[in-house]
DSSP file (Angstrom, degrees, kcal/mol; ACC not computed):
  #  RESIDUE AA STRUCTURE BP1 BP2  ACC     N-H-->O    O-->H-N    N-H-->O    O-->H-N    TCO  KAPPA ALPHA  PHI   PSI    X-CA   Y-CA   Z-CA
    1    1 A G     >        0   0    0      0, 0.0     4,-1.9     0, 0.0     5,-0.1   0.000 360.0 360.0 360.0-120.5   88.6   60.8   52.7
    2    2 A L  H  >  +     0   0    0      1,-0.2     4,-1.8     2,-0.2     5,-0.1   0.892 360.0  49.0 -68.1 -42.3   91.5   58.5   53.4
    3    3 A K  H  > S+     0   0    0      1,-0.2     4,-1.5     2,-0.2    -1,-0.2   0.873 110.7  52.2 -66.7 -35.1   93.5   59.2   50.2
    4    4 A A  H  > S+     0   0    0      1,-0.2     4,-0.9     2,-0.2    -1,-0.2   0.890 106.2  54.7 -65.7 -38.3   93.2   62.9   50.8
    5    5 A T  H >< S+     0   0    0     -4,-1.9     3,-0.7     1,-0.2    -2,-0.2   0.915 106.7  50.9 -59.2 -43.9   94.5   62.4   54.4
    6    6 A I  H 3< S+     0   0    0     -4,-1.8    -1,-0.2     1,-0.2    -2,-0.2   0.848 115.7  41.2 -64.1 -34.8   97.6   60.7   53.0
    7    7 A N  H 3< S+     0   0    0     -4,-1.5    -1,-0.2    -5,-0.1    -2,-0.2   0.451  88.3 105.1 -95.3  -1.0   98.3   63.5   50.6
    8    8 A N    X<  -     0   0    0     -4,-0.9     3,-1.7    -3,-0.7     8,-0.1  -0.711  58.5-154.7 -84.7 118.7   97.5   66.4   52.9
    9    9 A P  T 3  S+     0   0    0      0, 0.0    -1,-0.1     0, 0.0    -4,-0.0   0.679  92.0  61.1 -66.7 -15.7  100.7   68.1   54.1
   10   10 A R  T 3  S+     0   0    0      2,-0.1     2,-0.3    -3,-0.0    -5,-0.0   0.435  85.8  94.5 -90.1   1.1   99.0   69.4   57.3
   11   11 A V  S <  S-     0   0    0     -3,-1.7     5,-0.0    -6,-0.2     0, 0.0  -0.741  81.1-110.9 -96.4 141.4   98.2   65.8   58.5
   12   12 A S     >  -     0   0    0     -2,-0.3     4,-2.2     1,-0.1     5,-0.2  -0.214  22.5-115.8 -67.1 158.0  100.5   64.1   60.9
   13   13 A A  H  > S+     0   0    0      1,-0.2     4,-2.5     2,-0.2     5,-0.2   0.863 117.1  55.8 -61.1 -36.6  102.6   61.1   59.9
   14   14 A E  H  > S+     0   0    0      2,-0.2     4,-2.3     1,-0.2    -1,-0.2   0.918 107.8  47.1 -63.2 -44.0  100.6   59.0   62.4
   15   15 A A  H  > S+     0   0    0      2,-0.2     4,-2.3     1,-0.2    -2,-0.2   0.882 112.0  51.1 -65.7 -38.0   97.3   59.9   60.8
   16   16 A K  H  X S+     0   0    0     -4,-2.2     4,-2.3     2,-0.2    -2,-0.2   0.919 110.2  49.2 -64.1 -43.1   98.7   59.2   57.3
   17   17 A H  H  X S+     0   0    0     -4,-2.5     4,-2.3     1,-0.2    -2,-0.2   0.912 111.2  49.5 -62.7 -43.3   99.9   55.8   58.4
   18   18 A E  H  X S+     0   0    0     -4,-2.3     4,-2.3     2,-0.2    -1,-0.2   0.897 110.0  51.1 -63.0 -41.2   96.5   55.0   59.9
   19   19 A A  H  X S+     0   0    0     -4,-2.3     4,-2.3     2,-0.2    -2,-0.2   0.907 109.7  50.3 -63.7 -41.6   94.8   56.1   56.7
   20   20 A Q  H  X S+     0   0    0     -4,-2.3     4,-2.4     1,-0.2    -2,-0.2   0.917 110.2  50.5 -61.8 -43.2   97.1   53.8   54.6
   21   21 A N  H  X S+     0   0    0     -4,-2.3     4,-2.2     1,-0.2    -2,-0.2   0.911 110.1  49.4 -62.2 -42.3   96.4   50.9   57.0
   22   22 A R  H  X S+     0   0    0     -4,-2.3     4,-1.4     1,-0.2    -1,-0.2   0.895 110.1  51.0 -65.2 -39.1   92.6   51.4   56.6
   23   23 A L  H  <>S+     0   0    0     -4,-2.3     5,-2.7     1,-0.2    -1,-0.2   0.910 109.5  50.6 -63.4 -41.1   92.9   51.6   52.8
   24   24 A K  H ><5S+     0   0    0     -4,-2.4     3,-1.6     1,-0.2    -2,-0.2   0.903 106.9  54.3 -62.5 -40.8   94.9   48.3   52.8
   25   25 A E  H 3<5S+     0   0    0     -4,-2.2    -1,-0.2     1,-0.3    -2,-0.2   0.827 106.8  52.1 -61.0 -31.5   92.2   46.7   55.0
   26   26 A M  T 3<5S-     0   0    0     -4,-1.4    -1,-0.3     2,-0.2    -2,-0.2   0.433 125.5-104.0 -85.8   0.5   89.6   47.7   52.4
   27   27 A G  T < 5S+     0   0    0     -3,-1.6     2,-0.5     1,-0.3    -3,-0.2   0.603  82.7 122.7  90.7  12.1   91.7   46.1   49.6
   28   28 A Y      < -     0   0    0     -5,-2.7     2,-0.5    -6,-0.2    -1,-0.3  -0.935  37.2-173.5-111.8 123.3   93.2   49.3   48.1
   29   29 A E        -     0   0    0     -2,-0.5     2,-0.3    -3,-0.1    -9,-0.0  -0.968  18.5-137.3-117.9 126.7   96.9   49.6   48.0
   30   30 A M        -     0   0    0     -2,-0.5     6,-0.0     1,-0.2    -6,-0.0  -0.623   3.5-151.9 -80.5 135.5   98.5   52.9   46.8
   31   31 A K  S    S-     0   0    0     -2,-0.3    -1,-0.2     1,-0.3     3,-0.1   0.970  86.1  -6.9 -68.8 -55.3  101.4   52.5   44.5
   32   32 A D    >   -     0   0    0      1,-0.1     3,-1.8     0, 0.0    -1,-0.3  -0.850  63.5-156.8-145.3 102.2  103.2   55.7   45.5
   33   33 A P  T 3  S+     0   0    0      0, 0.0     3,-0.4     0, 0.0    -1,-0.1   0.753  94.0  56.1 -56.1 -24.9  101.2   58.0   47.9
   34   34 A E  T 3  S+     0   0    0      1,-0.2    -3,-0.0    -3,-0.1   -27,-0.0   0.763 120.4  27.1 -77.8 -23.9  103.2   61.0   46.7
   35   35 A H  S <  S+     0   0    0     -3,-1.8    -1,-0.2     2,-0.0     2,-0.1  -0.053  78.5 154.2-131.9  33.5  102.3   60.6   43.1
   36   36 A E        -     0   0    0     -3,-0.4     2,-1.0    -4,-0.3     3,-0.1  -0.432  38.7-140.4 -64.5 133.1   99.0   58.8   43.0
   37   37 A D    >   -     0   0    0      1,-0.2     3,-1.4    -2,-0.1     6,-0.3  -0.810  21.2-179.4 -97.1  95.6   97.0   59.5   39.8
   38   38 A F  T 3  S+     0   0    0     -2,-1.0    -1,-0.2     1,-0.3    -2,-0.0   0.680  78.1  57.8 -71.4 -16.4   93.4   59.8   41.1
   39   39 A D  T 3  S+     0   0    0     -3,-0.1    -1,-0.3     4,-0.1    -2,-0.0   0.456  79.7 115.4 -92.5  -0.7   92.1   60.4   37.6
   40   40 A S  S <> S-     0   0    0     -3,-1.4     4,-2.0     1,-0.1     5,-0.1  -0.343  72.9-126.6 -70.7 150.9   93.4   57.2   36.1
   41   41 A L  H  > S+     0   0    0      1,-0.2     4,-3.0     2,-0.2     5,-0.2   0.844 110.5  61.3 -63.9 -32.8   90.9   54.6   34.9
   42   42 A E  H  > S+     0   0    0      1,-0.2     4,-0.7     2,-0.2    -1,-0.2   0.924 106.2  45.9 -59.1 -43.8   92.7   52.0   37.0
   43   43 A S  H >4 S+     0   0    0     -6,-0.3     3,-0.8     1,-0.2    -1,-0.2   0.908 113.6  49.0 -64.9 -42.2   91.8   54.1   40.1
   44   44 A I  H >< S+     0   0    0     -4,-2.0     3,-1.9     1,-0.2    -2,-0.2   0.889 104.3  59.5 -64.9 -39.3   88.2   54.5   38.9
   45   45 A N  H 3< S+     0   0    0     -4,-3.0    -1,-0.2     1,-0.3    -2,-0.2   0.688  97.2  61.0 -66.4 -17.5   87.8   50.8   38.2
   46   46 A Q  T << S+     0   0    0     -3,-0.8    -1,-0.3    -4,-0.7     2,-0.2   0.496  99.6  71.8 -84.7  -3.7   88.4   50.0   41.8
   47   47 A K  S <  S-     0   0    0     -3,-1.9     3,-0.0    -4,-0.2    -3,-0.0  -0.608 103.9 -78.7-108.7 168.5   85.4   52.0   42.9
   48   48 A N    >>  -     0   0    0     -2,-0.2     4,-2.3     1,-0.2     3,-0.5  -0.549  40.4-146.1 -65.6 116.1   81.7   51.5   42.6
   49   49 A P  H 3> S+     0   0    0      0, 0.0     4,-2.6     0, 0.0     5,-0.2   0.817  95.5  55.5 -59.8 -32.5   81.0   52.4   38.9
   50   50 A E  H 3> S+     0   0    0      2,-0.2     4,-2.0     1,-0.2     5,-0.1   0.902 110.3  45.1 -66.7 -39.2   77.5   53.9   39.7
   51   51 A R  H <> S+     0   0    0     -3,-0.5     4,-2.3     2,-0.2    -1,-0.2   0.883 112.6  51.3 -71.5 -37.9   79.0   56.2   42.3
   52   52 A V  H  X S+     0   0    0     -4,-2.3     4,-2.5     2,-0.2    -2,-0.2   0.945 110.9  48.2 -62.5 -47.1   81.8   57.2   39.9
   53   53 A A  H  X S+     0   0    0     -4,-2.6     4,-2.7     1,-0.2     5,-0.2   0.901 110.1  52.5 -60.1 -41.2   79.3   58.0   37.2
   54   54 A A  H  X S+     0   0    0     -4,-2.0     4,-2.2     1,-0.2    -1,-0.2   0.910 110.4  47.8 -61.6 -42.0   77.2   60.0   39.6
   55   55 A G  H  X S+     0   0    0     -4,-2.3     4,-2.0     2,-0.2    -2,-0.2   0.895 112.0  48.9 -65.8 -40.3   80.3   62.1   40.6
   56   56 A L  H  X S+     0   0    0     -4,-2.5     4,-2.1     2,-0.2    -2,-0.2   0.905 111.3  49.8 -66.4 -40.8   81.2   62.7   37.0
   57   57 A K  H  X S+     0   0    0     -4,-2.7     4,-1.7     1,-0.2    -2,-0.2   0.896 109.1  52.5 -63.7 -39.5   77.7   63.7   36.1
   58   58 A A  H  X S+     0   0    0     -4,-2.2     4,-0.8     1,-0.2    -1,-0.2   0.896 107.8  52.1 -62.6 -39.4   77.7   66.1   39.0
   59   59 A T  H >< S+     0   0    0     -4,-2.0     3,-0.8     1,-0.2    -2,-0.2   0.920 107.4  52.1 -61.0 -44.6   80.9   67.6   37.7
   60   60 A V  H 3< S+     0   0    0     -4,-2.1    -1,-0.2     1,-0.2    -2,-0.2   0.847 115.9  40.1 -61.6 -34.9   79.4   68.1   34.3
   61   61 A H  H 3< S+     0   0    0     -4,-1.7    -1,-0.2    -5,-0.1    -2,-0.2   0.455  87.9 106.9 -96.8  -1.5   76.4   70.0   35.7
   62   62 A N    X<  -     0   0    0     -4,-0.8     3,-1.6    -3,-0.8     8,-0.1  -0.688  57.0-155.6 -82.6 118.3   78.2   72.0   38.4
   63   63 A P  T 3  S+     0   0    0      0, 0.0    -1,-0.1     0, 0.0    -4,-0.0   0.686  91.6  61.9 -67.2 -16.2   78.4   75.7   37.4
   64   64 A A  T 3  S+     0   0    0      2,-0.1     2,-0.3    -3,-0.0    -5,-0.0   0.480  86.5  93.4 -86.9  -2.1   81.5   76.2   39.6
   65   65 A V  S <  S-     0   0    0     -3,-1.6     5,-0.0    -6,-0.2     0, 0.0  -0.722  81.2-112.4 -95.8 141.2   83.5   73.7   37.6
   66   66 A S     >  -     0   0    0     -2,-0.3     4,-2.2     1,-0.1     5,-0.2  -0.234  22.4-116.7 -67.1 157.8   85.8   74.7   34.7
   67   67 A E  H  > S+     0   0    0      1,-0.2     4,-2.5     2,-0.2     5,-0.2   0.859 116.2  57.4 -62.8 -35.2   84.9   73.8   31.1
   68   68 A E  H  > S+     0   0    0      2,-0.2     4,-2.2     1,-0.2    -1,-0.2   0.927 108.2  45.4 -61.6 -45.3   88.2   71.8   31.0
   69   69 A A  H  > S+     0   0    0      1,-0.2     4,-2.4     2,-0.2    -1,-0.2   0.884 111.8  52.5 -66.2 -38.3   87.1   69.7   34.0
   70   70 A K  H  X S+     0   0    0     -4,-2.2     4,-2.4     2,-0.2    -2,-0.2   0.902 108.6  50.7 -63.4 -40.3   83.7   69.2   32.5
   71   71 A T  H  X S+     0   0    0     -4,-2.5     4,-2.4     2,-0.2    -2,-0.2   0.923 110.5  48.5 -63.4 -44.7   85.2   68.0   29.3
   72   72 A R  H  X S+     0   0    0     -4,-2.2     4,-2.3     1,-0.2    -2,-0.2   0.907 111.2  51.0 -61.7 -41.0   87.4   65.5   31.1
   73   73 A A  H  X S+     0   0    0     -4,-2.4     4,-2.1     1,-0.2    -2,-0.2   0.913 109.7  49.6 -63.5 -42.5   84.4   64.3   33.1
   74   74 A R  H  X S+     0   0    0     -4,-2.4     4,-2.0     1,-0.2    -1,-0.2   0.916 110.3  51.2 -61.6 -42.5   82.4   63.8   29.9
   75   75 A E  H  X S+     0   0    0     -4,-2.4     4,-2.0     1,-0.2    -2,-0.2   0.904 110.0  48.9 -62.1 -41.7   85.3   61.8   28.3
   76   76 A K  H  X S+     0   0    0     -4,-2.3     4,-1.5     1,-0.2    -1,-0.2   0.867 107.7  54.8 -67.5 -35.6   85.5   59.5   31.3
   77   77 A L  H  < S+     0   0    0     -4,-2.1    -1,-0.2     1,-0.2    -2,-0.2   0.907 109.1  48.0 -62.5 -40.5   81.7   58.9   31.2
   78   78 A V  H  < S+     0   0    0     -4,-2.0    -2,-0.2     1,-0.2    -1,-0.2   0.893 109.3  53.3 -66.0 -39.3   82.1   57.8   27.6
   79   79 A E  H  <        0   0    0     -4,-2.0    -1,-0.2     1,-0.3    -2,-0.2   0.777 360.0 360.0 -66.9 -26.6   85.0   55.5   28.5
   80   80 A M     <        0   0    0     -4,-1.5    -1,-0.3    -5,-0.1    -2,-0.2   0.494 360.0 360.0 -74.2 360.0   82.9   53.9   31.2
C-alpha cells in the first residue's frame, strides 16, 4: 500500500509525498523512507497484531515461500 508507494522507484515524487502525508495522518511516521526496516518488531507492533499474525501464518503455509522466509515468519510468531 502506502509504504510500497513511497519505496517504488516507478512512482512519481508527488504520489510519494501524498502517501507520506496519508501515513502521517494515520499516525505512522517513517524514520527514513529509503531504509525502512519493514521486518522490525517496532514496525510490527504499530499494526493490528491479529492481522500481523494472520499474515505470518499465511507465509508459513504458502508453498511459494522459501524455507528461509517461513523460518523467519515462525520466529516472529513466537516473539509475538
